[in-house]
C-alpha positions as CSV (number, residue, x, y, z in Angstrom):
1,X,-81.1,140.8,-60.5
2,X,-82.0,140.7,-64.4
3,X,-81.1,138.8,-67.0
4,X,-80.0,141.1,-69.5
5,X,-77.4,142.5,-67.0
6,X,-75.5,139.4,-67.1
7,X,-76.1,138.7,-70.9
8,X,-72.3,138.7,-71.6
9,X,-70.8,136.6,-68.6
10,X,-69.8,133.2,-68.5
11,X,-70.9,130.5,-66.1
12,X,-69.0,127.7,-67.6
13,X,-65.7,129.6,-68.7
14,X,-67.0,131.1,-72.2
15,X,-68.9,134.4,-72.8
16,X,-71.9,133.2,-73.6
17,X,-75.9,134.1,-73.0
18,X,-76.8,133.5,-69.4
19,X,-80.6,132.7,-71.1
20,X,-79.0,129.8,-72.7
21,X,-77.5,128.3,-69.4
22,X,-79.8,129.9,-66.4
23,X,-76.8,129.2,-63.5
24,X,-79.8,129.3,-60.9
25,X,-81.4,126.2,-62.9
26,X,-78.3,124.5,-63.1
27,X,-78.2,124.5,-59.4
28,X,-81.5,123.8,-58.4
29,X,-80.9,120.6,-60.7
30,X,-77.7,119.9,-59.0
31,X,-79.7,120.3,-55.1
32,X,-82.5,118.0,-57.0
33,X,-80.4,115.3,-58.1
34,X,-78.2,115.3,-54.9
35,X,-81.5,114.7,-52.9
36,X,-82.3,111.8,-55.1
37,X,-79.3,110.7,-54.5
38,X,-79.4,110.6,-50.7
39,X,-82.9,109.2,-50.7
40,X,-81.6,106.1,-53.2
41,X,-78.8,105.6,-50.5
42,X,-80.4,105.5,-47.7
43,X,-83.7,103.8,-48.6
44,X,-83.4,101.5,-45.3
45,X,-83.5,104.7,-43.2
46,X,-85.8,107.2,-41.4
47,X,-87.1,110.1,-43.4
48,X,-85.3,112.2,-40.8
49,X,-82.0,110.1,-41.5
50,X,-82.4,110.9,-45.2
51,X,-83.0,114.9,-44.6
52,X,-79.8,115.2,-42.3
53,X,-77.9,113.0,-44.6
54,X,-78.6,115.3,-47.7
55,X,-77.9,118.8,-45.5
56,X,-74.7,117.0,-44.5
57,X,-74.0,116.3,-47.8
58,X,-74.7,119.9,-49.2
59,X,-73.1,121.7,-46.3
60,X,-70.0,119.7,-46.9
61,X,-69.9,119.9,-50.8
62,X,-70.4,123.6,-50.8
63,X,-67.6,123.8,-48.5
64,X,-65.3,121.2,-50.6
65,X,-66.1,122.7,-54.0
66,X,-66.4,126.2,-52.9
67,X,-62.8,126.3,-51.0
68,X,-61.2,124.2,-53.8
69,X,-62.4,126.8,-56.5
70,X,-60.9,129.8,-53.6
71,X,-57.2,128.0,-53.5
72,X,-56.9,126.7,-57.0
73,X,-58.8,128.3,-59.4
74,X,-58.9,132.1,-57.8
75,X,-56.1,134.5,-58.6
76,X,-55.9,137.8,-56.4
77,X,-53.7,138.9,-59.4
78,X,-56.3,139.1,-62.1
79,X,-57.7,142.3,-59.4
80,X,-56.0,145.7,-60.4
81,X,-59.1,147.3,-58.4
82,X,-58.6,146.3,-54.8
83,X,-62.4,147.1,-54.0
84,X,-63.5,144.9,-56.6
85,X,-61.4,142.3,-54.8
86,X,-62.0,142.9,-51.6
87,X,-66.2,142.9,-52.6
88,X,-65.6,139.2,-54.0
89,X,-63.9,138.2,-51.3
90,X,-66.0,139.1,-48.6
91,X,-68.9,137.4,-50.8
92,X,-66.9,134.1,-50.6
93,X,-66.5,134.3,-46.6
94,X,-70.4,134.6,-46.6
95,X,-70.6,131.9,-48.1
96,X,-68.0,129.9,-46.5
97,X,-69.5,131.1,-43.0
98,X,-72.8,129.6,-43.9
99,X,-71.2,126.3,-44.8
100,X,-69.1,126.0,-42.0
101,X,-72.0,126.3,-39.6
102,X,-73.9,124.5,-41.7
103,X,-71.3,121.3,-41.6
104,X,-70.9,121.9,-38.0
105,X,-74.6,121.6,-37.0
106,X,-75.7,118.8,-39.8
107,X,-72.8,116.9,-39.1
108,X,-72.7,116.9,-35.4
109,X,-76.2,116.0,-35.7
110,X,-75.9,113.5,-38.4
111,X,-73.4,111.8,-36.2
112,X,-76.5,111.4,-33.5
113,X,-78.9,110.4,-35.4
114,X,-77.3,108.8,-39.1
115,X,-76.0,105.2,-39.4
116,X,-73.4,104.0,-37.4
117,X,-70.2,102.3,-37.2
118,X,-70.2,102.4,-33.8
119,X,-68.3,105.5,-31.6
120,X,-65.2,104.6,-32.6
121,X,-65.5,103.1,-36.0
122,X,-63.7,104.8,-38.8
123,X,-66.7,107.0,-40.5
124,X,-68.2,108.4,-36.9
125,X,-64.2,109.2,-36.2
126,X,-63.2,110.8,-39.5
127,X,-66.7,112.6,-39.6
128,X,-66.4,113.7,-36.3
129,X,-62.8,114.9,-36.1
130,X,-63.5,116.9,-39.3
131,X,-66.3,118.8,-38.1
132,X,-64.6,119.7,-34.9
133,X,-61.3,120.3,-36.9
134,X,-63.5,122.8,-39.8
135,X,-65.0,124.9,-36.7
136,X,-61.6,125.5,-35.0
137,X,-60.0,126.3,-38.4
138,X,-62.5,128.4,-39.8
139,X,-62.7,130.4,-36.2
140,X,-58.8,130.7,-35.9
141,X,-59.4,132.3,-39.8
142,X,-61.6,134.4,-38.4
143,X,-60.0,135.9,-35.6
144,X,-56.4,135.9,-36.9
145,X,-57.0,137.4,-40.4
146,X,-55.6,140.5,-40.0
147,X,-52.5,138.9,-38.4
148,X,-51.6,136.1,-40.8
149,X,-49.5,136.7,-43.8
150,X,-51.1,135.4,-46.8
151,X,-48.7,132.6,-47.2
152,X,-50.4,131.5,-43.8
153,X,-53.5,132.1,-44.6
154,X,-53.6,130.2,-47.5
155,X,-51.8,127.3,-45.2
156,X,-54.4,127.3,-42.9
157,X,-57.5,127.1,-45.5
158,X,-56.1,124.3,-47.4
159,X,-56.3,122.6,-44.1
160,X,-59.2,123.9,-43.4
161,X,-59.9,122.1,-46.9
162,X,-58.5,118.7,-45.6
163,X,-60.8,119.0,-42.9
164,X,-63.8,119.0,-45.3
165,X,-62.1,116.2,-46.8
166,X,-62.0,114.4,-44.2
167,X,-65.5,115.3,-43.3
168,X,-66.8,113.9,-46.9
169,X,-64.7,110.8,-46.0
170,X,-66.4,109.7,-43.2
171,X,-69.7,110.7,-44.5
172,X,-69.4,108.1,-47.5
173,X,-67.7,105.9,-45.3
174,X,-71.0,105.9,-43.1
175,X,-73.1,105.3,-46.2
176,X,-71.2,102.6,-47.5
177,X,-70.0,100.3,-44.6
178,X,-67.2,98.4,-44.3
179,X,-66.1,97.9,-48.4
180,X,-63.2,99.9,-49.5
181,X,-64.4,99.4,-53.1
182,X,-67.7,100.6,-52.7
183,X,-66.3,103.8,-50.4
184,X,-64.0,104.9,-53.2
185,X,-66.7,104.7,-55.4
186,X,-69.2,106.7,-53.3
187,X,-66.3,109.3,-51.9
188,X,-65.7,109.8,-55.9
189,X,-69.3,110.5,-56.7
190,X,-69.8,112.7,-53.7
191,X,-66.4,114.5,-54.2
192,X,-67.2,115.1,-57.7
193,X,-70.9,116.3,-57.2
194,X,-69.1,118.8,-54.3
195,X,-66.8,120.4,-56.8
196,X,-69.7,121.0,-59.1
197,X,-71.7,122.0,-56.4
198,X,-69.2,124.5,-55.2
199,X,-68.5,126.2,-58.3
200,X,-72.4,126.3,-59.0
201,X,-72.4,128.4,-55.8
202,X,-69.6,130.9,-56.8
203,X,-70.8,131.2,-60.1
204,X,-74.8,132.3,-58.5
205,X,-73.3,133.8,-55.7
206,X,-69.9,135.2,-56.5
207,X,-69.4,135.5,-59.6
208,X,-72.6,136.7,-61.4
209,X,-73.1,139.6,-58.5
210,X,-69.7,140.6,-58.5
211,X,-69.6,140.5,-62.4
212,X,-73.3,142.7,-62.0
213,X,-71.7,145.7,-59.6
214,X,-68.4,145.6,-60.9
215,X,-66.7,145.3,-64.6
216,X,-63.6,144.8,-63.1
217,X,-64.5,142.0,-61.1
218,X,-66.1,140.3,-63.9
219,X,-62.7,140.8,-66.5
220,X,-60.9,139.5,-63.2
221,X,-63.0,136.4,-62.8
222,X,-63.4,135.3,-66.8
223,X,-60.1,132.9,-66.5
224,X,-61.4,131.9,-63.3
225,X,-64.8,130.1,-65.2
226,X,-62.8,129.5,-68.0
227,X,-60.4,127.1,-65.8
228,X,-63.4,125.9,-63.9
229,X,-65.1,124.6,-67.1
230,X,-62.6,122.9,-68.2
231,X,-63.0,120.6,-65.0
232,X,-66.1,119.8,-66.2
233,X,-65.4,116.7,-68.8
234,X,-63.9,115.2,-66.4
235,X,-66.6,115.5,-63.6
236,X,-69.3,114.5,-65.8
237,X,-68.0,111.1,-66.7
238,X,-66.9,110.3,-62.5
239,X,-70.5,111.1,-61.4
240,X,-72.0,109.1,-64.6
241,X,-69.5,106.2,-64.0
242,X,-69.8,106.1,-60.2
243,X,-73.4,106.7,-60.4
244,X,-73.7,103.5,-62.4
245,X,-71.7,101.4,-60.3
246,X,-74.1,102.4,-57.3
247,X,-77.0,101.9,-59.0
248,X,-76.2,98.2,-60.3
249,X,-75.4,97.5,-56.3
250,X,-78.7,98.2,-54.9
251,X,-81.1,96.8,-58.0
252,X,-78.6,95.0,-60.1
253,X,-79.0,95.6,-63.8
254,X,-82.8,94.5,-64.5
255,X,-84.7,97.0,-66.3
256,X,-88.0,96.0,-64.8
257,X,-86.7,97.2,-61.7
258,X,-85.4,100.0,-62.9
259,X,-88.8,101.3,-64.4
260,X,-91.1,99.8,-62.1
261,X,-89.2,100.5,-58.5
262,X,-89.5,103.7,-56.9
263,X,-85.7,103.8,-56.3
264,X,-85.8,103.3,-60.3
265,X,-88.2,106.3,-60.6
266,X,-85.3,108.3,-58.3
267,X,-82.5,107.1,-60.7
268,X,-84.6,107.8,-63.7
269,X,-85.0,111.4,-62.3
270,X,-81.1,111.6,-61.8
271,X,-80.1,110.7,-65.3
272,X,-82.6,113.4,-66.4
273,X,-80.7,115.8,-65.0
274,X,-77.4,114.6,-65.7
275,X,-78.2,114.3,-69.4
276,X,-80.0,118.2,-69.0
277,X,-77.1,119.2,-67.0
278,X,-74.3,117.4,-69.9
279,X,-76.8,118.9,-72.8
280,X,-75.5,122.5,-71.4
281,X,-72.2,121.8,-71.0
282,X,-72.0,120.5,-74.8
283,X,-74.3,123.4,-75.9
284,X,-71.7,125.8,-74.0
285,X,-68.8,124.0,-76.2
286,X,-70.3,124.2,-79.0
287,X,-70.9,127.6,-79.2
288,X,-67.6,128.6,-78.4
289,X,-65.9,126.1,-80.7
């Protein structure tokens, strides 16, 4: 996809030049920062566990963030052409399928090899129930899609979002143990990252291809992109504040530890990524008043 084709499309809710934001670079930075975060949170675990943790976080995050966009931000009434709406819907369904299969596979393996709180601990139970519910609900949606009314489809997809959130809550618990505050902070952190990651997936694989293929879809999706942009001034501080809390729990407030240790280097990378992404957002706000 050429840059010029999308030069008038917004990826943060305003009509700006794609060259100034590079949505694929934003997605890459988010994935890299999430991998660094998982590496930091699982320093005591083998590499296999870290990779499984990251895959579980990414797939669950894409599903949570993507479903949030689909249920809260997506507005079918903005589409006057049925073909444009159908194209957008099919693009999301492909992403949803990949995310669901990823959640089931990575989540199941993670339950077997990842950190544990016992087979009947709250983390295992929440993640296990979430993974099973995600699969069952998704299969039901695929099989009964033509028989369900719009209201029942929305209800089923909302339940799918709740199941994905349960998986995310179980994942956060397995990473933090039994301290309630640590779990709440970790859940807020991965939840904010999930929202951002889901939005980046939508922009790269739904919004931009749809705008390129159909001007009608572009007009309908610009208000949704603006609605997503309004979330970022909340998402970014949540990611930063919860990240600072988790960092303090790992290495304290020692500047030498931050600068000289491998964990400190990964934390520095995450801060760099967050600074760059915040700069992108600030530039978009400034450019559009």
